[in-house]
C-alpha positions, 0 to 999 in steps of 0.5 A: 860381056855380050853387047845387047844394044849397040846404040848406033856405035859403029864399032859394036855388034849386037850379040857379040862377045867382047873382052873387057879390060878392068878400069876402076875409074870408068866403072865408077862412072858407069862405063866398061873398057871394051876391046871393040870391033876396031881392035882398040879399047874404049869406054862404053856405057855399061847398059850396052852390055850384059855379063855372061858366064861361059864354061872354062873351056870356052873362055880358054878357047876364046883367049887362045883365038884372040 
């Protein structure tokens, strides 16, 4: 997911790609569990992010880099 609005959150950077951890309870309430700039995972409102589709090679490179 890419952050499209940080809404004053210190641990999010607009236009940055963030990994998302599946969280069914959070999703039902309109939240995503995101590993933010602090390196920890937190729930953030879904409206702060946009889903993007990356080429498989890019996804693999990002996984290896993290």
